[in-house]
Every structure is written in C-alpha cells, then in structure tokens.
Legacy VTK file of the C-alpha trace (Angstrom):
# vtk DataFile Version 3.0
C-alpha trace
ASCII
DATASET POLYDATA
POINTS 197 float
-5.660 23.381 4.866
-7.890 20.414 5.862
-7.967 17.089 4.091
-10.741 18.094 1.641
-8.388 20.859 0.408
-5.756 18.418 0.076
-7.751 15.580 -1.648
-5.567 15.537 -4.629
-2.320 15.224 -3.020
-3.101 13.072 -0.160
-1.705 9.558 -0.699
-2.609 7.412 2.304
-4.612 8.358 5.758
-3.900 6.531 8.940
-5.389 7.238 12.462
-3.157 9.755 13.598
-0.915 11.083 10.550
-1.480 10.931 6.950
0.852 11.254 3.834
0.662 13.784 1.294
2.564 15.260 -1.521
4.392 18.521 -0.487
3.095 21.637 -2.408
4.717 25.107 -2.883
2.505 26.432 0.244
4.325 24.117 2.610
7.972 26.149 2.241
7.806 28.277 5.374
6.465 25.594 7.558
8.684 22.785 6.312
11.663 24.971 6.774
10.696 26.030 10.298
10.070 22.529 11.509
13.785 21.503 9.823
15.388 24.413 11.530
13.625 23.716 14.866
14.613 20.111 14.559
18.131 20.725 13.281
20.118 19.368 16.533
17.905 16.449 16.439
18.230 15.466 12.763
21.491 16.693 11.601
23.429 13.879 13.310
21.794 11.409 10.938
22.205 13.460 7.634
24.935 13.364 5.073
26.183 16.579 3.616
24.765 17.116 0.094
28.043 17.270 -2.181
26.532 20.679 -3.605
27.002 21.853 -0.069
23.157 22.970 0.033
21.932 23.952 3.329
19.422 21.241 4.039
17.389 23.534 6.616
17.139 26.184 3.735
14.107 27.229 1.631
16.161 26.129 -1.425
16.405 22.659 0.198
12.466 22.554 0.076
12.822 23.713 -3.396
14.643 20.651 -4.061
12.404 18.322 -2.193
9.442 19.569 -4.162
10.997 19.235 -7.536
11.974 15.425 -6.791
8.975 14.760 -5.235
6.977 12.849 -7.779
9.112 11.369 -10.287
9.782 7.641 -11.538
12.716 7.126 -9.347
11.677 8.930 -6.233
8.782 10.104 -4.460
8.440 12.196 -1.270
5.402 12.656 1.257
5.051 15.180 3.979
3.923 13.410 7.190
0.983 15.412 8.345
-0.860 15.278 11.916
-4.649 14.651 11.124
-6.117 16.579 13.861
-3.920 19.851 13.022
-3.046 19.414 9.519
0.893 20.417 10.670
3.892 18.705 8.865
5.625 16.450 11.374
8.275 14.820 8.963
8.812 13.584 5.433
9.335 10.235 3.975
11.115 9.646 0.664
11.197 6.121 -1.286
14.139 6.781 -3.604
16.204 4.665 -5.856
13.140 3.248 -7.443
13.909 0.395 -9.763
11.466 -1.270 -12.160
11.737 -4.557 -14.368
12.857 -7.446 -12.397
13.992 -5.636 -9.093
10.712 -3.818 -8.187
12.551 -2.058 -5.182
12.882 1.023 -3.593
14.893 2.571 -0.716
13.186 4.743 2.253
14.539 7.138 4.045
12.689 9.249 6.545
12.783 11.812 9.387
10.543 13.646 12.040
10.780 16.607 13.807
11.814 16.810 17.254
8.419 17.845 18.812
7.140 14.777 17.099
9.405 12.367 18.111
8.835 9.449 20.208
5.463 9.252 20.083
4.870 6.394 17.296
4.072 8.865 14.679
6.905 7.674 12.361
5.871 3.947 12.608
2.451 4.675 11.495
3.799 6.932 8.516
5.936 4.352 7.267
3.238 1.573 7.516
1.256 3.883 5.430
3.872 4.422 3.030
4.824 0.527 2.937
1.131 -0.117 2.083
1.264 2.402 -0.729
4.524 1.112 -2.417
3.261 -2.522 -2.027
-0.219 -1.653 -3.589
-0.685 -2.182 -6.918
-1.150 0.584 -9.721
-4.672 -0.128 -10.183
-5.191 0.419 -6.463
-3.163 3.644 -6.596
-0.134 2.529 -5.335
3.463 1.818 -6.955
3.460 -1.768 -7.279
6.724 -2.624 -5.841
7.809 -6.226 -4.777
10.561 -5.167 -2.056
11.666 -1.799 0.006
14.738 -1.437 2.241
16.182 1.153 4.447
19.965 1.892 5.782
19.941 3.038 9.467
23.296 4.187 11.280
23.855 1.292 14.366
23.565 3.484 16.694
20.267 5.178 15.606
18.070 2.971 18.013
14.989 4.868 17.321
15.092 4.393 13.448
15.755 0.599 14.204
12.563 0.537 16.301
10.683 2.077 13.604
11.471 -0.376 11.078
10.935 -3.485 13.624
7.598 -2.203 14.391
6.850 -1.798 10.360
8.196 -5.519 10.036
11.431 -4.813 8.149
14.218 -7.344 8.811
17.873 -6.562 9.512
19.612 -8.173 6.549
23.248 -7.178 7.222
25.877 -4.296 7.553
27.513 -2.367 5.039
30.821 -1.037 6.291
31.652 2.660 5.750
28.360 2.787 3.754
27.656 6.792 3.587
29.282 9.708 4.784
27.321 11.168 7.518
28.332 14.812 8.590
31.910 14.090 6.862
32.511 10.608 8.758
32.195 7.517 6.872
29.318 5.447 8.882
28.376 1.890 9.003
24.709 1.289 8.100
22.670 -1.592 8.855
20.682 -2.933 5.852
16.866 -3.716 6.687
14.363 -5.139 3.924
10.980 -5.980 3.606
9.065 -7.657 0.463
5.322 -7.512 -0.399
4.931 -11.577 0.649
6.359 -10.550 4.287
4.509 -7.527 5.065
1.587 -7.719 7.862
-1.178 -5.544 7.366
-1.686 -5.258 10.899
1.179 -2.806 10.585
0.025 -1.187 7.040
LINES 1 198
197 0 1 2 3 4 5 6 7 8 9 10 11 12 13 14 15 16 17 18 19 20 21 22 23 24 25 26 27 28 29 30 31 32 33 34 35 36 37 38 39 40 41 42 43 44 45 46 47 48 49 50 51 52 53 54 55 56 57 58 59 60 61 62 63 64 65 66 67 68 69 70 71 72 73 74 75 76 77 78 79 80 81 82 83 84 85 86 87 88 89 90 91 92 93 94 95 96 97 98 99 100 101 102 103 104 105 106 107 108 109 110 111 112 113 114 115 116 117 118 119 120 121 122 123 124 125 126 127 128 129 130 131 132 133 134 135 136 137 138 139 140 141 142 143 144 145 146 147 148 149 150 151 152 153 154 155 156 157 158 159 160 161 162 163 164 165 166 167 168 169 170 171 172 173 174 175 176 177 178 179 180 181 182 183 184 185 186 187 188 189 190 191 192 193 194 195 196
C-alpha cells in the first residue's frame, strides 16, 4: 500500500515516517514485527490481566478495535520509503473537560530501534494531539508518558520531543509481574517546540 491508498487513515506525514490508523490488512505484518521484536519489547510491557498474548493475532484484533475511540487513539508508525510498519504509538486515557489530557505509550520494532524514528513519530503524534479539531487534530492541552527509569532510550525520545521529567511514581505499574517505578514526563501545548513537531 502506498500513501495514496491510505489517504483516509493517514494522520501525519514526516520526513522518514508517517502515522496512520491500523486497518484489518495490517494483521500479519503487525504480528510478524511484534514477534520478531519480542525480546526487545517484552522487558517494558505489562502482562494484560486477561492473559492475552501481546504477540498474537488476537492482540492485533484488540489494537484494531480500540484504535479510534473517544478515550484512545492508536497509530502505526510506517516508513515513508517502503510503507513498512516500524512500530506503534497509542494515546490513551484521553480526558476532556477542564483536563484535556492524554497519555502516550509507544514501541518500535527491534530492526528500527536506535535510528531516531520514534522521536520523529512521537513529534508527529504530539503535533496531532495539540492541533485543533478544525485542523484535524485532537485539541488537547497536555500529554504525558510514564517510563521505567532504566529505559534510557525511551527517556531520550521524550527529551528530543520536548517533554519534561515531572517526577517519580513508586511501584507504578506491573511489568512482567514486577511492580516497577516509573518516571512521569509531560508536555503542554504552550511549551511545545514546533521545531520538533
């Protein structure tokens, strides 16, 4: 599929990557990338209470079903030159009213790691989150992310995009059965640098 074929599901286009909503035809490629990246990703991911295998076709079905709701948005990170899926960004826990906030989670496939692709992709996602509804965005005021302190690569992504470390939440989330501390990172629309987005 090229960008022309995906016009209706493409959210933002960058220099090397673009963001788009997942479609049913992505199942095999998505699952293959997850499985090939299992060792790279598993150390950072919680085990779902349902026991769902996060590297299965059923996990993709769950991704697809929750990819475009009022409380959650999920976008595939795709390579501009090939259209290949390189990773995924989720913006969840979206709250409206006086809060106008959402929380990012993201991952990149092992073969694409360390190339600056997620920094570009997250910049695109932030720009979309902060853009007004009239401009096709979500019109949020604030976004945040939570990172295990030893995940230095993820911290670098957040720093490059302009997030600020706001604090530490002890025993915040169970990762692979262990309660892990998480750093809290945040960014507001008035602090965003559009050099990054």
